[in-house]
TORNU-721765 format. One record per residue (C-alpha): chain; y, x, z. Coordinates in nm, 4 decimals. Each point is the difference from the previous one (the first is absolute). Last residue first. Layout:
N
<r><kette>A</kette><yy>Y</yy><xx>X</xx><zz>Z</zz></r>
...
***
This chain:
214
<r><kette>A</kette><yy>24.2005</yy><xx>-4.1067</xx><zz>2.7874</zz></r>
<r><kette>A</kette><yy>-0.2253</yy><xx>0.3055</xx><zz>-0.0710</zz></r>
<r><kette>A</kette><yy>0.0946</yy><xx>0.2811</xx><zz>0.1595</zz></r>
<r><kette>A</kette><yy>-0.0831</yy><xx>0.3856</xx><zz>-0.0505</zz></r>
<r><kette>A</kette><yy>0.3598</yy><xx>0.0798</xx><zz>-0.1557</zz></r>
<r><kette>A</kette><yy>-0.0922</yy><xx>0.2242</xx><zz>-0.3592</zz></r>
<r><kette>A</kette><yy>-0.1662</yy><xx>0.3552</xx><zz>-0.0594</zz></r>
<r><kette>A</kette><yy>-0.0344</yy><xx>0.0825</xx><zz>-0.3559</zz></r>
<r><kette>A</kette><yy>-0.2918</yy><xx>0.0756</xx><zz>-0.2517</zz></r>
<r><kette>A</kette><yy>-0.0465</yy><xx>0.1655</xx><zz>-0.3406</zz></r>
<r><kette>A</kette><yy>-0.3275</yy><xx>0.0221</xx><zz>-0.2475</zz></r>
<r><kette>A</kette><yy>0.1747</yy><xx>-0.2321</xx><zz>-0.2548</zz></r>
<r><kette>A</kette><yy>0.4000</yy><xx>-0.0153</xx><zz>0.0780</zz></r>
<r><kette>A</kette><yy>0.1267</yy><xx>-0.2495</xx><zz>0.2753</zz></r>
<r><kette>A</kette><yy>0.3000</yy><xx>-0.1461</xx><zz>-0.2073</zz></r>
<r><kette>A</kette><yy>-0.0579</yy><xx>-0.4115</xx><zz>0.1294</zz></r>
<r><kette>A</kette><yy>-0.3523</yy><xx>-0.0055</xx><zz>0.1395</zz></r>
<r><kette>A</kette><yy>0.0033</yy><xx>-0.2832</xx><zz>0.2179</zz></r>
<r><kette>A</kette><yy>0.0332</yy><xx>-0.0812</xx><zz>0.3424</zz></r>
<r><kette>A</kette><yy>0.0862</yy><xx>-0.3289</xx><zz>0.1374</zz></r>
<r><kette>A</kette><yy>-0.3401</yy><xx>-0.1462</xx><zz>-0.0037</zz></r>
<r><kette>A</kette><yy>-0.2389</yy><xx>0.2164</xx><zz>-0.2342</zz></r>
<r><kette>A</kette><yy>0.1626</yy><xx>0.0590</xx><zz>-0.3008</zz></r>
<r><kette>A</kette><yy>-0.0707</yy><xx>0.2381</xx><zz>-0.3522</zz></r>
<r><kette>A</kette><yy>-0.3312</yy><xx>-0.0318</xx><zz>0.0020</zz></r>
<r><kette>A</kette><yy>-0.1531</yy><xx>0.1349</xx><zz>-0.3704</zz></r>
<r><kette>A</kette><yy>-0.2885</yy><xx>-0.1178</xx><zz>-0.1630</zz></r>
<r><kette>A</kette><yy>-0.1233</yy><xx>0.1023</xx><zz>-0.3348</zz></r>
<r><kette>A</kette><yy>-0.2567</yy><xx>-0.1174</xx><zz>-0.2447</zz></r>
<r><kette>A</kette><yy>-0.0794</yy><xx>-0.3372</xx><zz>0.1848</zz></r>
<r><kette>A</kette><yy>-0.2031</yy><xx>-0.2510</xx><zz>-0.1882</zz></r>
<r><kette>A</kette><yy>0.1459</yy><xx>-0.3195</xx><zz>-0.1278</zz></r>
<r><kette>A</kette><yy>-0.2315</yy><xx>-0.2944</xx><zz>-0.0054</zz></r>
<r><kette>A</kette><yy>0.1136</yy><xx>-0.2094</xx><zz>0.2895</zz></r>
<r><kette>A</kette><yy>-0.2853</yy><xx>0.1284</xx><zz>0.2016</zz></r>
<r><kette>A</kette><yy>0.1033</yy><xx>0.3499</xx><zz>-0.0630</zz></r>
<r><kette>A</kette><yy>0.3757</yy><xx>-0.0061</xx><zz>0.0899</zz></r>
<r><kette>A</kette><yy>-0.1452</yy><xx>-0.0927</xx><zz>0.3532</zz></r>
<r><kette>A</kette><yy>-0.2836</yy><xx>0.2425</xx><zz>0.0453</zz></r>
<r><kette>A</kette><yy>0.2301</yy><xx>0.2413</xx><zz>-0.0997</zz></r>
<r><kette>A</kette><yy>0.2798</yy><xx>-0.0794</xx><zz>0.2242</zz></r>
<r><kette>A</kette><yy>-0.2634</yy><xx>-0.0722</xx><zz>0.3116</zz></r>
<r><kette>A</kette><yy>-0.1731</yy><xx>0.3712</xx><zz>-0.0238</zz></r>
<r><kette>A</kette><yy>-0.1074</yy><xx>-0.0622</xx><zz>0.3392</zz></r>
<r><kette>A</kette><yy>0.1760</yy><xx>-0.2794</xx><zz>0.1369</zz></r>
<r><kette>A</kette><yy>0.3592</yy><xx>0.0388</xx><zz>0.1984</zz></r>
<r><kette>A</kette><yy>0.1787</yy><xx>-0.3170</xx><zz>-0.0234</zz></r>
<r><kette>A</kette><yy>0.3419</yy><xx>-0.1007</xx><zz>-0.0600</zz></r>
<r><kette>A</kette><yy>0.0419</yy><xx>0.0400</xx><zz>-0.3878</zz></r>
<r><kette>A</kette><yy>0.2797</yy><xx>0.0765</xx><zz>-0.2272</zz></r>
<r><kette>A</kette><yy>-0.0737</yy><xx>0.0449</xx><zz>-0.3629</zz></r>
<r><kette>A</kette><yy>0.2354</yy><xx>0.1596</xx><zz>-0.2410</zz></r>
<r><kette>A</kette><yy>-0.1839</yy><xx>-0.0401</xx><zz>-0.3620</zz></r>
<r><kette>A</kette><yy>0.0162</yy><xx>0.2982</xx><zz>-0.2909</zz></r>
<r><kette>A</kette><yy>-0.1615</yy><xx>-0.0634</xx><zz>-0.3286</zz></r>
<r><kette>A</kette><yy>-0.2853</yy><xx>0.1431</xx><zz>-0.2307</zz></r>
<r><kette>A</kette><yy>-0.0748</yy><xx>-0.0740</xx><zz>-0.3752</zz></r>
<r><kette>A</kette><yy>-0.3167</yy><xx>0.0353</xx><zz>-0.0867</zz></r>
<r><kette>A</kette><yy>-0.1603</yy><xx>0.1342</xx><zz>-0.3320</zz></r>
<r><kette>A</kette><yy>0.1333</yy><xx>0.3695</xx><zz>0.1211</zz></r>
<r><kette>A</kette><yy>-0.2335</yy><xx>-0.0549</xx><zz>0.2885</zz></r>
<r><kette>A</kette><yy>0.1790</yy><xx>0.2251</xx><zz>0.2851</zz></r>
<r><kette>A</kette><yy>-0.0828</yy><xx>0.2623</xx><zz>0.2034</zz></r>
<r><kette>A</kette><yy>0.2386</yy><xx>0.0822</xx><zz>0.2657</zz></r>
<r><kette>A</kette><yy>0.1079</yy><xx>0.3690</xx><zz>0.0431</zz></r>
<r><kette>A</kette><yy>-0.1131</yy><xx>0.2525</xx><zz>0.2015</zz></r>
<r><kette>A</kette><yy>0.2246</yy><xx>0.0523</xx><zz>0.1759</zz></r>
<r><kette>A</kette><yy>0.2738</yy><xx>-0.2960</xx><zz>-0.0218</zz></r>
<r><kette>A</kette><yy>0.3477</yy><xx>0.0249</xx><zz>-0.1219</zz></r>
<r><kette>A</kette><yy>0.2197</yy><xx>-0.0663</xx><zz>0.2106</zz></r>
<r><kette>A</kette><yy>0.1703</yy><xx>-0.3554</xx><zz>0.0041</zz></r>
<r><kette>A</kette><yy>0.2435</yy><xx>-0.1986</xx><zz>-0.2046</zz></r>
<r><kette>A</kette><yy>-0.1241</yy><xx>-0.3362</xx><zz>0.0231</zz></r>
<r><kette>A</kette><yy>-0.1300</yy><xx>-0.1996</xx><zz>-0.3256</zz></r>
<r><kette>A</kette><yy>0.1544</yy><xx>-0.3428</xx><zz>-0.0203</zz></r>
<r><kette>A</kette><yy>-0.1373</yy><xx>-0.2319</xx><zz>0.2858</zz></r>
<r><kette>A</kette><yy>-0.2440</yy><xx>-0.2795</xx><zz>0.0546</zz></r>
<r><kette>A</kette><yy>0.0241</yy><xx>-0.2367</xx><zz>0.2796</zz></r>
<r><kette>A</kette><yy>-0.2235</yy><xx>-0.0043</xx><zz>0.2908</zz></r>
<r><kette>A</kette><yy>0.0842</yy><xx>-0.1292</xx><zz>0.3799</zz></r>
<r><kette>A</kette><yy>-0.3340</yy><xx>-0.0809</xx><zz>0.1822</zz></r>
<r><kette>A</kette><yy>-0.1835</yy><xx>-0.2902</xx><zz>0.1498</zz></r>
<r><kette>A</kette><yy>-0.2883</yy><xx>0.1200</xx><zz>0.2394</zz></r>
<r><kette>A</kette><yy>-0.2712</yy><xx>0.1206</xx><zz>-0.1374</zz></r>
<r><kette>A</kette><yy>-0.3269</yy><xx>-0.2126</xx><zz>-0.0757</zz></r>
<r><kette>A</kette><yy>-0.3316</yy><xx>0.0982</xx><zz>0.1599</zz></r>
<r><kette>A</kette><yy>-0.2536</yy><xx>0.3487</xx><zz>0.0444</zz></r>
<r><kette>A</kette><yy>-0.0988</yy><xx>-0.0167</xx><zz>-0.3596</zz></r>
<r><kette>A</kette><yy>0.3295</yy><xx>-0.0842</xx><zz>-0.1435</zz></r>
<r><kette>A</kette><yy>0.1705</yy><xx>-0.3150</xx><zz>-0.0479</zz></r>
<r><kette>A</kette><yy>0.3690</yy><xx>0.0271</xx><zz>-0.1178</zz></r>
<r><kette>A</kette><yy>0.2881</yy><xx>-0.1069</xx><zz>0.1810</zz></r>
<r><kette>A</kette><yy>0.2927</yy><xx>-0.2667</xx><zz>-0.1317</zz></r>
<r><kette>A</kette><yy>0.2436</yy><xx>0.2923</xx><zz>-0.1235</zz></r>
<r><kette>A</kette><yy>-0.3092</yy><xx>0.2134</xx><zz>-0.1465</zz></r>
<r><kette>A</kette><yy>-0.0868</yy><xx>-0.3297</xx><zz>-0.1843</zz></r>
<r><kette>A</kette><yy>0.3625</yy><xx>-0.0697</xx><zz>-0.1014</zz></r>
<r><kette>A</kette><yy>0.0465</yy><xx>0.3431</xx><zz>-0.1654</zz></r>
<r><kette>A</kette><yy>-0.3433</yy><xx>-0.0968</xx><zz>-0.1903</zz></r>
<r><kette>A</kette><yy>0.0826</yy><xx>-0.3044</xx><zz>-0.1482</zz></r>
<r><kette>A</kette><yy>0.3977</yy><xx>0.1083</xx><zz>-0.0867</zz></r>
<r><kette>A</kette><yy>-0.2269</yy><xx>0.2512</xx><zz>-0.2163</zz></r>
<r><kette>A</kette><yy>-0.0313</yy><xx>0.4081</xx><zz>0.0897</zz></r>
<r><kette>A</kette><yy>-0.0206</yy><xx>0.1965</xx><zz>-0.3077</zz></r>
<r><kette>A</kette><yy>-0.3337</yy><xx>0.2148</xx><zz>-0.0035</zz></r>
<r><kette>A</kette><yy>-0.0441</yy><xx>0.3219</xx><zz>0.1976</zz></r>
<r><kette>A</kette><yy>0.1889</yy><xx>0.0455</xx><zz>0.3176</zz></r>
<r><kette>A</kette><yy>0.2375</yy><xx>0.2094</xx><zz>0.1822</zz></r>
<r><kette>A</kette><yy>0.0710</yy><xx>-0.1002</xx><zz>0.3546</zz></r>
<r><kette>A</kette><yy>0.3074</yy><xx>0.0449</xx><zz>0.1492</zz></r>
<r><kette>A</kette><yy>-0.0615</yy><xx>-0.0860</xx><zz>0.3929</zz></r>
<r><kette>A</kette><yy>0.1890</yy><xx>-0.1347</xx><zz>0.2759</zz></r>
<r><kette>A</kette><yy>-0.1861</yy><xx>-0.0557</xx><zz>0.3578</zz></r>
<r><kette>A</kette><yy>0.1619</yy><xx>-0.2518</xx><zz>0.2240</zz></r>
<r><kette>A</kette><yy>-0.1024</yy><xx>0.0229</xx><zz>0.3447</zz></r>
<r><kette>A</kette><yy>-0.2392</yy><xx>-0.2722</xx><zz>0.1171</zz></r>
<r><kette>A</kette><yy>-0.0062</yy><xx>0.0734</xx><zz>0.3474</zz></r>
<r><kette>A</kette><yy>-0.3544</yy><xx>-0.1054</xx><zz>0.0710</zz></r>
<r><kette>A</kette><yy>-0.0771</yy><xx>0.2816</xx><zz>-0.2824</zz></r>
<r><kette>A</kette><yy>0.0050</yy><xx>0.2830</xx><zz>0.2550</zz></r>
<r><kette>A</kette><yy>0.1604</yy><xx>0.3364</xx><zz>-0.1623</zz></r>
<r><kette>A</kette><yy>0.3658</yy><xx>-0.0530</xx><zz>0.0357</zz></r>
<r><kette>A</kette><yy>-0.0097</yy><xx>-0.1483</xx><zz>0.3752</zz></r>
<r><kette>A</kette><yy>-0.2923</yy><xx>0.1999</xx><zz>0.0408</zz></r>
<r><kette>A</kette><yy>0.1751</yy><xx>0.3296</xx><zz>-0.0813</zz></r>
<r><kette>A</kette><yy>0.2739</yy><xx>-0.1035</xx><zz>0.2200</zz></r>
<r><kette>A</kette><yy>-0.1730</yy><xx>-0.0432</xx><zz>0.2773</zz></r>
<r><kette>A</kette><yy>-0.2015</yy><xx>0.3225</xx><zz>-0.0344</zz></r>
<r><kette>A</kette><yy>0.3164</yy><xx>0.2268</xx><zz>-0.0636</zz></r>
<r><kette>A</kette><yy>-0.0780</yy><xx>0.3183</xx><zz>-0.1674</zz></r>
<r><kette>A</kette><yy>0.0691</yy><xx>-0.1431</xx><zz>-0.3030</zz></r>
<r><kette>A</kette><yy>-0.0714</yy><xx>-0.0060</xx><zz>-0.3997</zz></r>
<r><kette>A</kette><yy>0.1441</yy><xx>-0.2408</xx><zz>-0.2472</zz></r>
<r><kette>A</kette><yy>-0.1599</yy><xx>0.0716</xx><zz>-0.4015</zz></r>
<r><kette>A</kette><yy>0.2769</yy><xx>-0.1401</xx><zz>-0.2990</zz></r>
<r><kette>A</kette><yy>-0.1878</yy><xx>0.0936</xx><zz>-0.3463</zz></r>
<r><kette>A</kette><yy>-0.3240</yy><xx>0.0587</xx><zz>-0.1484</zz></r>
<r><kette>A</kette><yy>-0.3382</yy><xx>-0.1206</xx><zz>-0.0303</zz></r>
<r><kette>A</kette><yy>-0.2875</yy><xx>0.1672</xx><zz>-0.1284</zz></r>
<r><kette>A</kette><yy>-0.0646</yy><xx>0.0918</xx><zz>0.3618</zz></r>
<r><kette>A</kette><yy>0.0379</yy><xx>-0.3168</xx><zz>0.1385</zz></r>
<r><kette>A</kette><yy>0.2754</yy><xx>-0.0337</xx><zz>0.2344</zz></r>
<r><kette>A</kette><yy>-0.0345</yy><xx>-0.0636</xx><zz>0.3562</zz></r>
<r><kette>A</kette><yy>0.1538</yy><xx>-0.1642</xx><zz>0.3383</zz></r>
<r><kette>A</kette><yy>0.2010</yy><xx>0.1525</xx><zz>0.2241</zz></r>
<r><kette>A</kette><yy>-0.0651</yy><xx>0.4010</xx><zz>-0.1343</zz></r>
<r><kette>A</kette><yy>-0.0596</yy><xx>0.2453</xx><zz>0.3170</zz></r>
<r><kette>A</kette><yy>0.2309</yy><xx>0.2191</xx><zz>0.1910</zz></r>
<r><kette>A</kette><yy>-0.0607</yy><xx>0.2599</xx><zz>0.2554</zz></r>
<r><kette>A</kette><yy>0.1423</yy><xx>0.3032</xx><zz>-0.1759</zz></r>
<r><kette>A</kette><yy>0.2066</yy><xx>0.0627</xx><zz>-0.3114</zz></r>
<r><kette>A</kette><yy>-0.0588</yy><xx>0.1736</xx><zz>-0.2669</zz></r>
<r><kette>A</kette><yy>-0.0127</yy><xx>-0.2874</xx><zz>-0.2632</zz></r>
<r><kette>A</kette><yy>-0.1069</yy><xx>0.0878</xx><zz>-0.4106</zz></r>
<r><kette>A</kette><yy>-0.3088</yy><xx>0.1625</xx><zz>0.0265</zz></r>
<r><kette>A</kette><yy>-0.0824</yy><xx>-0.1473</xx><zz>0.3449</zz></r>
<r><kette>A</kette><yy>-0.0097</yy><xx>-0.3475</xx><zz>-0.1815</zz></r>
<r><kette>A</kette><yy>-0.3173</yy><xx>0.0943</xx><zz>-0.1571</zz></r>
<r><kette>A</kette><yy>-0.0936</yy><xx>0.1579</xx><zz>-0.3356</zz></r>
<r><kette>A</kette><yy>-0.3632</yy><xx>0.0608</xx><zz>-0.0332</zz></r>
<r><kette>A</kette><yy>-0.1826</yy><xx>0.2895</xx><zz>0.1252</zz></r>
<r><kette>A</kette><yy>-0.3626</yy><xx>-0.2163</xx><zz>0.0895</zz></r>
<r><kette>A</kette><yy>0.0164</yy><xx>0.0198</xx><zz>0.3732</zz></r>
<r><kette>A</kette><yy>0.3599</yy><xx>-0.2149</xx><zz>-0.0052</zz></r>
<r><kette>A</kette><yy>0.2387</yy><xx>0.0228</xx><zz>0.2326</zz></r>
<r><kette>A</kette><yy>0.3415</yy><xx>-0.1320</xx><zz>0.0718</zz></r>
<r><kette>A</kette><yy>-0.0270</yy><xx>-0.3429</xx><zz>-0.1214</zz></r>
<r><kette>A</kette><yy>0.1389</yy><xx>-0.2863</xx><zz>-0.2885</zz></r>
<r><kette>A</kette><yy>-0.1719</yy><xx>0.1931</xx><zz>-0.2740</zz></r>
<r><kette>A</kette><yy>0.1951</yy><xx>0.1449</xx><zz>-0.2918</zz></r>
<r><kette>A</kette><yy>-0.1445</yy><xx>-0.0768</xx><zz>-0.3166</zz></r>
<r><kette>A</kette><yy>0.3289</yy><xx>-0.1733</xx><zz>-0.1367</zz></r>
<r><kette>A</kette><yy>0.3012</yy><xx>0.1175</xx><zz>0.1763</zz></r>
<r><kette>A</kette><yy>0.1329</yy><xx>-0.1053</xx><zz>0.3242</zz></r>
<r><kette>A</kette><yy>0.3672</yy><xx>-0.0377</xx><zz>0.0440</zz></r>
<r><kette>A</kette><yy>0.0341</yy><xx>0.0002</xx><zz>0.4207</zz></r>
<r><kette>A</kette><yy>0.1834</yy><xx>-0.1649</xx><zz>0.2230</zz></r>
<r><kette>A</kette><yy>0.0383</yy><xx>0.1578</xx><zz>0.3596</zz></r>
<r><kette>A</kette><yy>-0.0070</yy><xx>-0.2049</xx><zz>0.3097</zz></r>
<r><kette>A</kette><yy>0.0359</yy><xx>0.2123</xx><zz>0.3109</zz></r>
<r><kette>A</kette><yy>0.0028</yy><xx>-0.1162</xx><zz>0.3714</zz></r>
<r><kette>A</kette><yy>0.1634</yy><xx>0.2713</xx><zz>0.2476</zz></r>
<r><kette>A</kette><yy>-0.3454</yy><xx>0.1975</xx><zz>0.1277</zz></r>
<r><kette>A</kette><yy>-0.0354</yy><xx>-0.1197</xx><zz>0.4318</zz></r>
<r><kette>A</kette><yy>0.1313</yy><xx>0.2583</xx><zz>0.2452</zz></r>
<r><kette>A</kette><yy>-0.2671</yy><xx>0.2422</xx><zz>0.0697</zz></r>
<r><kette>A</kette><yy>-0.1574</yy><xx>-0.0423</xx><zz>0.3680</zz></r>
<r><kette>A</kette><yy>0.0751</yy><xx>0.1876</xx><zz>0.2796</zz></r>
<r><kette>A</kette><yy>-0.3092</yy><xx>0.0759</xx><zz>0.1414</zz></r>
<r><kette>A</kette><yy>0.0531</yy><xx>-0.0375</xx><zz>0.4356</zz></r>
<r><kette>A</kette><yy>-0.2354</yy><xx>0.1926</xx><zz>0.2085</zz></r>
<r><kette>A</kette><yy>-0.1509</yy><xx>-0.1724</xx><zz>0.2982</zz></r>
<r><kette>A</kette><yy>0.1281</yy><xx>0.0216</xx><zz>0.3207</zz></r>
<r><kette>A</kette><yy>-0.2045</yy><xx>0.2617</xx><zz>0.2026</zz></r>
<r><kette>A</kette><yy>-0.2024</yy><xx>-0.1953</xx><zz>0.3030</zz></r>
<r><kette>A</kette><yy>0.1634</yy><xx>0.1006</xx><zz>0.3235</zz></r>
<r><kette>A</kette><yy>-0.1429</yy><xx>0.2231</xx><zz>0.2251</zz></r>
<r><kette>A</kette><yy>-0.3950</yy><xx>0.0113</xx><zz>0.1297</zz></r>
<r><kette>A</kette><yy>-0.0937</yy><xx>0.1266</xx><zz>-0.3434</zz></r>
<r><kette>A</kette><yy>-0.3364</yy><xx>-0.0428</xx><zz>-0.1175</zz></r>
<r><kette>A</kette><yy>-0.2899</yy><xx>0.1866</xx><zz>0.0344</zz></r>
<r><kette>A</kette><yy>-0.1045</yy><xx>0.0828</xx><zz>-0.3866</zz></r>
<r><kette>A</kette><yy>0.0666</yy><xx>0.3755</xx><zz>0.0208</zz></r>
<r><kette>A</kette><yy>-0.1853</yy><xx>0.0418</xx><zz>0.3313</zz></r>
<r><kette>A</kette><yy>0.2338</yy><xx>0.1574</xx><zz>0.2670</zz></r>
<r><kette>A</kette><yy>-0.1185</yy><xx>0.3467</xx><zz>0.1767</zz></r>
<r><kette>A</kette><yy>-0.1206</yy><xx>-0.0609</xx><zz>0.3500</zz></r>
<r><kette>A</kette><yy>0.3216</yy><xx>0.1126</xx><zz>0.2026</zz></r>
<r><kette>A</kette><yy>-0.0557</yy><xx>0.3664</xx><zz>0.1324</zz></r>
<r><kette>A</kette><yy>-0.1211</yy><xx>0.0451</xx><zz>0.3677</zz></r>
<r><kette>A</kette><yy>0.1422</yy><xx>0.3474</xx><zz>0.1859</zz></r>
<r><kette>A</kette><yy>-0.3016</yy><xx>0.1884</xx><zz>0.0860</zz></r>
<r><kette>A</kette><yy>-0.0674</yy><xx>0.0476</xx><zz>0.4007</zz></r>
<r><kette>A</kette><yy>-0.0112</yy><xx>0.2959</xx><zz>0.1670</zz></r>
***
């Protein structure tokens, strides 16, 4: 009696003769809501979230993931820093071509003259070219938090406060501008960027505001 024949085993690499399987659809996560954070940066804090040398960073103050500084503020400067998770908003704030006004209160060594203030208004020649015209005026000493460590003064030299408004973003620009007219900067505090200001935001504090720029 003949044995019944069995179908040959199917090779695992053989293609199915049926309809191809439909591709799996992977659900996309909804885009993150735009965020804009105002932060009052203390002296000696880096405007980044990590540092291999153990220095203070934004991570020590802001426990929010996925946000990045829109522009910079030097380690030895204080005051308003903006952070966002929106790349387009970040570019509009940080890119110098948008000429967003930035207001600084600057403690300088020396008593400014009318001529020195006018030079700041007209634009100062720096080693990387002349600056754009700025707004400059002398201020009464503003009410600010105590800096840690305190500013070092020379007892024989008076100091004064200026308000300086610029629309550029060069490296250490304000310090270089005041030095160029003979008024070295002792303390630098940014109080406003475009429509956003420190107001009553305490040192080391942050708050969320609507993520838009009209």
